[in-house]
SELUM-962780 format. One record per residue: residue number from 0; residue in three letters; chain; x, y, z of N, C-alpha, C in turn. Coordinates in pm, 1 decimal, padded with zeros to 6 digits. Example, Ala and Ser with C-alpha at 12.3 -4.5 7.8 and 13.67 -1.06 7.14 Angstrom:
2
pt n: 0; res: ALA; chain: A; nu: 01319.0; nv: -00569.0; nw: 00780.0; cau: 01230.0; cav: -00450.0; caw: 00780.0; cu: 01320.0; cv: -00330.0; cw: 00780.0
pt n: 1; res: SER; chain: A; nu: 01285.0; nv: -00225.0; nw: 00708.0; cau: 01367.0; cav: -00106.0; caw: 00714.0; cu: 01290.0; cv: 00003.0; cw: 00787.0
***
This chain:
88
pt n: 0; res: UNK; chain: A; nu: -00798.4; nv: -00762.7; nw: 01581.5; cau: -00892.4; cav: -00625.8; caw: 01537.1; cu: -00812.1; cv: -00537.6; cw: 01553.2
pt n: 1; res: UNK; chain: A; nu: -00729.5; nv: -00491.7; nw: 01610.5; cau: -00686.8; cav: -00339.7; caw: 01599.4; cu: -00553.4; cv: -00316.2; cw: 01514.3
pt n: 2; res: UNK; chain: A; nu: -00479.5; nv: -00433.9; nw: 01437.8; cau: -00418.9; cav: -00453.3; caw: 01357.7; cu: -00464.8; cv: -00435.7; cw: 01233.4
pt n: 3; res: UNK; chain: A; nu: -00555.8; nv: -00468.9; nw: 01185.9; cau: -00630.7; cav: -00448.4; caw: 01054.2; cu: -00632.2; cv: -00304.1; cw: 00991.1
pt n: 4; res: UNK; chain: A; nu: -00651.2; nv: -00214.9; nw: 01055.3; cau: -00619.3; cav: -00066.3; caw: 00993.1; cu: -00475.8; cv: -00050.8; cw: 00979.5
pt n: 5; res: UNK; chain: A; nu: -00385.1; nv: -00091.7; nw: 01039.3; cau: -00257.7; cav: -00107.1; caw: 01014.2; cu: -00209.7; cv: -00181.1; cw: 00883.9
pt n: 6; res: UNK; chain: A; nu: -00288.8; nv: -00298.1; nw: 00841.8; cau: -00281.4; cav: -00351.7; caw: 00722.6; cu: -00349.0; cv: -00295.1; cw: 00606.0
pt n: 7; res: UNK; chain: A; nu: -00434.7; nv: -00254.5; nw: 00622.2; cau: -00524.5; cav: -00178.0; caw: 00534.0; cu: -00453.4; cv: -00079.5; cw: 00466.8
pt n: 8; res: UNK; chain: A; nu: -00392.7; nv: 00032.1; nw: 00557.9; cau: -00332.4; cav: 00152.8; caw: 00503.3; cu: -00265.9; cv: 00126.4; cw: 00429.1
pt n: 9; res: UNK; chain: A; nu: -00133.3; nv: 00067.9; nw: 00424.0; cau: -00041.0; cav: 00028.4; caw: 00305.5; cu: -00095.3; cv: -00046.6; cw: 00182.8
pt n: 10; res: UNK; chain: A; nu: -00195.8; nv: -00121.8; nw: 00172.5; cau: -00264.0; cav: -00194.6; caw: 00073.4; cu: -00326.7; cv: -00076.4; cw: 00009.6
pt n: 11; res: UNK; chain: A; nu: -00383.8; nv: -00031.3; nw: 00072.8; cau: -00471.9; cav: 00081.4; caw: 00024.6; cu: -00386.7; cv: 00175.2; cw: -00086.9
pt n: 12; res: UNK; chain: A; nu: -00315.0; nv: 00207.3; nw: -00027.6; cau: -00229.8; cav: 00319.8; caw: -00095.4; cu: -00120.0; cv: 00243.7; cw: -00191.3
pt n: 13; res: UNK; chain: A; nu: -00091.7; nv: 00126.6; nw: -00166.9; cau: -00000.6; cav: 00035.6; caw: -00287.3; cu: -00121.0; cv: 00029.4; cw: -00418.2
pt n: 14; res: UNK; chain: A; nu: -00238.9; nv: -00008.4; nw: -00343.1; cau: -00364.4; cav: -00026.4; caw: -00480.3; cu: -00373.4; cv: 00087.4; cw: -00560.1
pt n: 15; res: UNK; chain: A; nu: -00380.5; nv: 00189.5; nw: -00462.0; cau: -00390.3; cav: 00341.4; caw: -00528.8; cu: -00299.7; cv: 00360.1; cw: -00602.5
pt n: 16; res: UNK; chain: A; nu: -00173.1; nv: 00346.9; nw: -00610.4; cau: -00056.0; cav: 00362.7; caw: -00689.8; cu: -00058.8; cv: 00292.7; cw: -00805.2
pt n: 17; res: UNK; chain: A; nu: -00112.0; nv: 00141.5; nw: -00786.3; cau: -00125.5; cav: 00046.2; caw: -00912.1; cu: -00230.6; cv: 00062.4; cw: -01004.4
pt n: 18; res: UNK; chain: A; nu: -00368.8; nv: 00091.0; nw: -00960.4; cau: -00479.1; cav: 00136.2; caw: -01019.1; cu: -00501.1; cv: 00249.5; cw: -01072.4
pt n: 19; res: UNK; chain: A; nu: -00424.7; nv: 00380.4; nw: -01004.2; cau: -00463.1; cav: 00514.5; caw: -01019.8; cu: -00336.9; cv: 00554.8; cw: -01032.4
pt n: 20; res: UNK; chain: A; nu: -00201.3; nv: 00527.4; nw: -01126.6; cau: -00077.6; cav: 00589.3; caw: -01112.0; cu: -00103.9; cv: 00748.4; cw: -01135.2
pt n: 21; res: UNK; chain: A; nu: -00036.8; nv: 00834.0; nw: -01058.3; cau: -00070.3; cav: 00983.2; caw: -01070.6; cu: 00039.6; cv: 01026.9; cw: -01152.9
pt n: 22; res: UNK; chain: A; nu: 00082.3; nv: 01155.7; nw: -01159.4; cau: 00183.7; cav: 01224.3; caw: -01225.8; cu: 00295.6; cv: 01219.7; cw: -01148.6
pt n: 23; res: UNK; chain: A; nu: 00453.7; nv: 01205.9; nw: -01209.4; cau: 00530.1; cav: 01201.6; caw: -01109.0; cu: 00598.6; cv: 01338.9; cw: -01081.2
pt n: 24; res: UNK; chain: A; nu: 00635.8; nv: 01331.5; nw: -00964.7; cau: 00675.9; cav: 01505.7; caw: -00879.4; cu: 00812.8; cv: 01499.9; cw: -00920.8
pt n: 25; res: UNK; chain: A; nu: 00853.1; nv: 01617.2; nw: -01001.9; cau: 00974.1; cav: 01659.5; caw: -01072.9; cu: 01048.9; cv: 01737.0; cw: -00983.0
pt n: 26; res: UNK; chain: A; nu: 01140.5; nv: 01750.2; nw: -00944.1; cau: 01246.8; cav: 01866.1; caw: -00907.7; cu: 01288.1; cv: 01973.3; cw: -01001.5
pt n: 27; res: UNK; chain: A; nu: 01255.0; nv: 02081.0; nw: -01007.9; cau: 01280.7; cav: 02181.9; caw: -01085.2; cu: 01411.7; cv: 02199.6; cw: -01150.0
pt n: 28; res: UNK; chain: A; nu: 01464.5; nv: 02259.3; nw: -01232.4; cau: 01604.9; cav: 02274.9; caw: -01255.1; cu: 01639.3; cv: 02378.8; cw: -01149.9
pt n: 29; res: UNK; chain: A; nu: 01772.3; nv: 02325.3; nw: -01090.4; cau: 01839.8; cav: 02425.5; caw: -00977.4; cu: 01947.2; cv: 02526.6; cw: -01089.2
pt n: 30; res: UNK; chain: A; nu: 01967.0; nv: 02669.0; nw: -01006.2; cau: 02058.1; cav: 02730.5; caw: -01065.1; cu: 02156.8; cv: 02737.5; cw: -00939.4
pt n: 31; res: UNK; chain: A; nu: 02282.0; nv: 02812.5; nw: -01012.7; cau: 02372.7; cav: 02838.3; caw: -00886.7; cu: 02292.5; cv: 02915.1; cw: -00740.8
pt n: 32; res: UNK; chain: A; nu: 02232.3; nv: 02993.3; nw: -00767.6; cau: 02168.3; cav: 03106.2; caw: -00661.3; cu: 02060.9; cv: 02953.2; cw: -00583.5
pt n: 33; res: UNK; chain: A; nu: 02027.8; nv: 02859.5; nw: -00649.4; cau: 01929.9; cav: 02770.0; caw: -00571.1; cu: 01987.6; cv: 02681.6; cw: -00481.9
pt n: 34; res: UNK; chain: A; nu: 02131.4; nv: 02671.0; nw: -00485.2; cau: 02202.9; cav: 02585.4; caw: -00441.3; cu: 02199.8; cv: 02585.7; cw: -00255.6
pt n: 35; res: UNK; chain: A; nu: 02193.4; nv: 02723.9; nw: -00212.7; cau: 02193.4; cav: 02749.5; caw: -00087.6; cu: 02037.2; cv: 02690.5; cw: -00021.7
pt n: 36; res: UNK; chain: A; nu: 01931.3; nv: 02698.4; nw: -00072.3; cau: 01826.1; cav: 02679.9; caw: -00042.9; cu: 01786.7; cv: 02514.7; cw: -00083.2
pt n: 37; res: UNK; chain: A; nu: 01886.7; nv: 02436.9; nw: -00117.5; cau: 01853.5; cav: 02290.0; caw: -00161.2; cu: 01797.4; cv: 02216.5; cw: -00017.6
pt n: 38; res: UNK; chain: A; nu: 01858.3; nv: 02252.3; nw: 00124.7; cau: 01819.5; cav: 02183.1; caw: 00214.5; cu: 01681.5; cv: 02221.1; cw: 00276.1
pt n: 39; res: UNK; chain: A; nu: 01629.6; nv: 02356.2; nw: 00209.7; cau: 01501.8; cav: 02353.0; caw: 00256.8; cu: 01370.8; cv: 02324.9; cw: 00145.5
pt n: 40; res: UNK; chain: A; nu: 01420.4; nv: 02310.6; nw: 00029.8; cau: 01332.3; cav: 02246.1; caw: -00082.6; cu: 01350.6; cv: 02096.5; cw: -00113.0
pt n: 41; res: UNK; chain: A; nu: 01314.7; nv: 02004.3; nw: -00038.4; cau: 01334.4; cav: 01882.6; caw: -00052.9; cu: 01195.2; cv: 01818.3; cw: -00123.2
pt n: 42; res: UNK; chain: A; nu: 01183.9; nv: 01770.9; nw: -00196.1; cau: 01090.1; cav: 01708.1; caw: -00266.6; cu: 01104.2; cv: 01561.9; cw: -00259.9
pt n: 43; res: UNK; chain: A; nu: 00958.6; nv: 01525.5; nw: -00197.0; cau: 00925.7; cav: 01362.9; caw: -00181.0; cu: 00894.1; cv: 01304.3; cw: -00309.9
pt n: 44; res: UNK; chain: A; nu: 01005.2; nv: 01204.6; nw: -00326.2; cau: 01000.1; cav: 01115.1; caw: -00446.0; cu: 00885.3; cv: 01061.1; cw: -00440.7
pt n: 45; res: UNK; chain: A; nu: 00828.0; nv: 00987.0; nw: -00346.5; cau: 00697.4; cav: 00930.0; caw: -00317.4; cu: 00589.6; cv: 00972.8; cw: -00324.6
pt n: 46; res: UNK; chain: A; nu: 00558.8; nv: 01098.7; nw: -00328.5; cau: 00456.7; cav: 01217.8; caw: -00306.3; cu: 00322.3; cv: 01133.3; cw: -00379.0
pt n: 47; res: UNK; chain: A; nu: 00235.2; nv: 01166.0; nw: -00320.1; cau: 00116.3; cav: 01138.1; caw: -00431.9; cu: -00012.0; cv: 01254.9; cw: -00415.2
pt n: 48; res: UNK; chain: A; nu: -00078.7; nv: 01266.5; nw: -00492.3; cau: -00203.4; cav: 01321.4; caw: -00459.1; cu: -00298.1; cv: 01277.4; cw: -00376.1
pt n: 49; res: UNK; chain: A; nu: -00348.6; nv: 01425.0; nw: -00315.8; cau: -00450.4; cav: 01351.6; caw: -00198.4; cu: -00588.9; cv: 01241.3; cw: -00245.4
pt n: 50; res: UNK; chain: A; nu: -00608.5; nv: 01149.8; nw: -00186.0; cau: -00678.7; cav: 01035.4; caw: -00268.5; cu: -00835.0; cv: 01083.6; cw: -00232.6
pt n: 51; res: UNK; chain: A; nu: -00927.5; nv: 01072.5; nw: -00328.4; cau: -01064.6; cav: 01129.3; caw: -00295.3; cu: -01110.6; cv: 01038.1; cw: -00194.1
pt n: 52; res: UNK; chain: A; nu: -01230.5; nv: 01091.5; nw: -00139.9; cau: -01343.5; cav: 01035.0; caw: -00051.4; cu: -01386.9; cv: 00895.1; cw: -00098.5
pt n: 53; res: UNK; chain: A; nu: -01429.5; nv: 00908.4; nw: -00235.0; cau: -01497.4; cav: 00788.5; caw: -00294.0; cu: -01405.2; cv: 00656.6; cw: -00323.1
pt n: 54; res: UNK; chain: A; nu: -01284.3; nv: 00720.3; nw: -00368.3; cau: -01168.1; cav: 00634.6; caw: -00386.8; cu: -01149.0; cv: 00583.2; cw: -00264.2
pt n: 55; res: UNK; chain: A; nu: -01114.6; nv: 00646.4; nw: -00159.2; cau: -01069.8; cav: 00597.0; caw: -00037.3; cu: -01157.6; cv: 00482.7; cw: 00022.1
pt n: 56; res: UNK; chain: A; nu: -01290.4; nv: 00501.3; nw: 00026.3; cau: -01388.5; cav: 00421.8; caw: 00048.5; cu: -01416.9; cv: 00310.7; cw: -00036.7
pt n: 57; res: UNK; chain: A; nu: -01406.7; nv: 00297.8; nw: -00141.2; cau: -01399.5; cav: 00232.8; caw: -00238.1; cu: -01292.2; cv: 00099.5; cw: -00221.7
pt n: 58; res: UNK; chain: A; nu: -01177.7; nv: 00170.1; nw: -00212.8; cau: -01075.8; cav: 00057.6; caw: -00205.3; cu: -01072.7; cv: -00006.3; cw: -00055.7
pt n: 59; res: UNK; chain: A; nu: -01106.9; nv: 00089.0; nw: 00064.4; cau: -01100.7; cav: 00016.6; caw: 00173.2; cu: -01251.1; cv: -00064.9; cw: 00203.5
pt n: 60; res: UNK; chain: A; nu: -01346.0; nv: -00077.0; nw: 00158.5; cau: -01451.6; cav: -00182.8; caw: 00139.4; cu: -01396.9; cv: -00274.7; cw: 00073.7
pt n: 61; res: UNK; chain: A; nu: -01326.9; nv: -00281.4; nw: -00055.9; cau: -01277.0; cav: -00378.4; caw: -00132.7; cu: -01170.8; cv: -00469.5; cw: -00073.4
pt n: 62; res: UNK; chain: A; nu: -01091.5; nv: -00419.5; nw: 00002.6; cau: -00996.1; cav: -00459.0; caw: 00093.7; cu: -01044.4; cv: -00529.9; cw: 00217.7
pt n: 63; res: UNK; chain: A; nu: -01169.9; nv: -00473.3; nw: 00242.8; cau: -01229.9; cav: -00552.1; caw: 00392.7; cu: -01286.7; cv: -00670.0; cw: 00341.3
pt n: 64; res: UNK; chain: A; nu: -01354.7; nv: -00649.3; nw: 00250.4; cau: -01461.3; cav: -00745.0; caw: 00218.4; cu: -01384.6; cv: -00836.9; cw: 00144.6
pt n: 65; res: UNK; chain: A; nu: -01268.2; nv: -00847.7; nw: 00087.3; cau: -01197.2; cav: -00963.4; caw: 00044.2; cu: -01121.6; cv: -01020.9; cw: 00123.6
pt n: 66; res: UNK; chain: A; nu: -01087.4; nv: -00957.6; nw: 00264.9; cau: -01032.5; cav: -01024.3; caw: 00340.0; cu: -01115.5; cv: -01099.0; cw: 00450.0
pt n: 67; res: UNK; chain: A; nu: -01252.1; nv: -01049.8; nw: 00462.9; cau: -01318.0; cav: -01138.3; caw: 00530.0; cu: -01384.4; cv: -01254.0; cw: 00455.0
pt n: 68; res: UNK; chain: A; nu: -01389.9; nv: -01240.6; nw: 00290.8; cau: -01416.6; cav: -01347.0; caw: 00222.2; cu: -01329.3; cv: -01470.9; cw: 00212.3
pt n: 69; res: UNK; chain: A; nu: -01186.8; nv: -01436.1; nw: 00245.6; cau: -01085.1; cav: -01523.4; caw: 00243.6; cu: -01079.0; cv: -01594.8; cw: 00360.5
pt n: 70; res: UNK; chain: A; nu: -01156.9; nv: -01516.6; nw: 00470.7; cau: -01148.5; cav: -01572.4; caw: 00641.7; cu: -01258.0; cv: -01688.5; cw: 00634.0
pt n: 71; res: UNK; chain: A; nu: -01361.8; nv: -01622.3; nw: 00563.6; cau: -01503.2; cav: -01731.1; caw: 00588.1; cu: -01475.4; cv: -01847.4; cw: 00528.9
pt n: 72; res: UNK; chain: A; nu: -01400.8; nv: -01870.7; nw: 00375.0; cau: -01365.2; cav: -01947.5; caw: 00343.9; cu: -01239.5; cv: -02046.5; cw: 00340.9
pt n: 73; res: UNK; chain: A; nu: -01168.9; nv: -02026.7; nw: 00381.5; cau: -01056.8; cav: -02075.5; caw: 00439.2; cu: -01047.9; cv: -02108.6; cw: 00576.8
pt n: 74; res: UNK; chain: A; nu: -01032.6; nv: -02248.0; nw: 00596.3; cau: -01069.4; cav: -02318.7; caw: 00747.2; cu: -00948.4; cv: -02389.5; cw: 00764.4
pt n: 75; res: UNK; chain: A; nu: -00826.7; nv: -02406.7; nw: 00681.2; cau: -00725.5; cav: -02437.9; caw: 00694.1; cu: -00611.7; cv: -02385.8; cw: 00626.1
pt n: 76; res: UNK; chain: A; nu: -00486.2; nv: -02339.6; nw: 00701.1; cau: -00399.3; cav: -02255.4; caw: 00650.2; cu: -00297.2; cv: -02315.3; cw: 00608.7
pt n: 77; res: UNK; chain: A; nu: -00307.7; nv: -02461.2; nw: 00613.1; cau: -00194.6; cav: -02564.2; caw: 00595.6; cu: -00166.8; cv: -02551.2; cw: 00442.9
pt n: 78; res: UNK; chain: A; nu: -00037.0; nv: -02521.9; nw: 00378.2; cau: 00012.9; cav: -02484.2; caw: 00275.5; cu: -00000.6; cv: -02627.1; cw: 00152.9
pt n: 79; res: UNK; chain: A; nu: 00026.0; nv: -02736.9; nw: 00213.6; cau: 00043.4; cav: -02840.7; caw: 00138.7; cu: -00003.7; cv: -03018.1; cw: 00201.8
pt n: 80; res: UNK; chain: A; nu: 00008.7; nv: -03094.6; nw: 00177.7; cau: -00025.6; cav: -03228.9; caw: 00242.9; cu: 00035.8; cv: -03224.2; cw: 00350.7
pt n: 81; res: UNK; chain: A; nu: 00015.6; nv: -03257.6; nw: 00486.6; cau: 00164.8; cav: -03310.9; caw: 00578.3; cu: 00234.8; cv: -03412.2; cw: 00541.9
pt n: 82; res: UNK; chain: A; nu: 00361.6; nv: -03407.2; nw: 00597.7; cau: 00456.6; cav: -03490.9; caw: 00573.9; cu: 00471.9; cv: -03567.6; cw: 00683.6
pt n: 83; res: UNK; chain: A; nu: 00449.3; nv: -03734.3; nw: 00653.5; cau: 00446.8; cav: -03805.4; caw: 00772.3; cu: 00588.1; cv: -03899.1; cw: 00744.1
pt n: 84; res: UNK; chain: A; nu: 00664.9; nv: -03875.3; nw: 00869.0; cau: 00754.6; cav: -03933.3; caw: 00874.5; cu: 00752.7; cv: -04081.6; cw: 00952.1
pt n: 85; res: UNK; chain: A; nu: 00789.7; nv: -04163.8; nw: 00902.6; cau: 00784.7; cav: -04312.0; caw: 00979.4; cu: 00882.7; cv: -04322.1; cw: 01060.5
pt n: 86; res: UNK; chain: A; nu: 00864.8; nv: -04367.8; nw: 01171.5; cau: 00945.6; cav: -04382.6; caw: 01273.9; cu: 01045.6; cv: -04497.5; cw: 01257.2
pt n: 87; res: UNK; chain: A; nu: 01178.7; nv: -04518.8; nw: 01273.1; cau: 01246.8; cav: -04642.7; caw: 01251.1; cu: 01278.2; cv: -04741.9; cw: 01358.1
***
């Protein structure tokens, strides 16, 4: 129960990147005088705009409902037919 938010958070961020791709953050062209400030002006390559409250809520509800739907309908997590080995 307590680990579910830890699973929803990266899933929500991934779905946001897939369905709502934002503009890429580009680093401005540097000049010789900017070389000294490179350590101070680090731009995150994975930066994204803040998610709106509506989009955050919609993705969270969709992930939660799909998880509960799968949990409700799946009663056996076995991935195939069991292999019975005959004893010699």
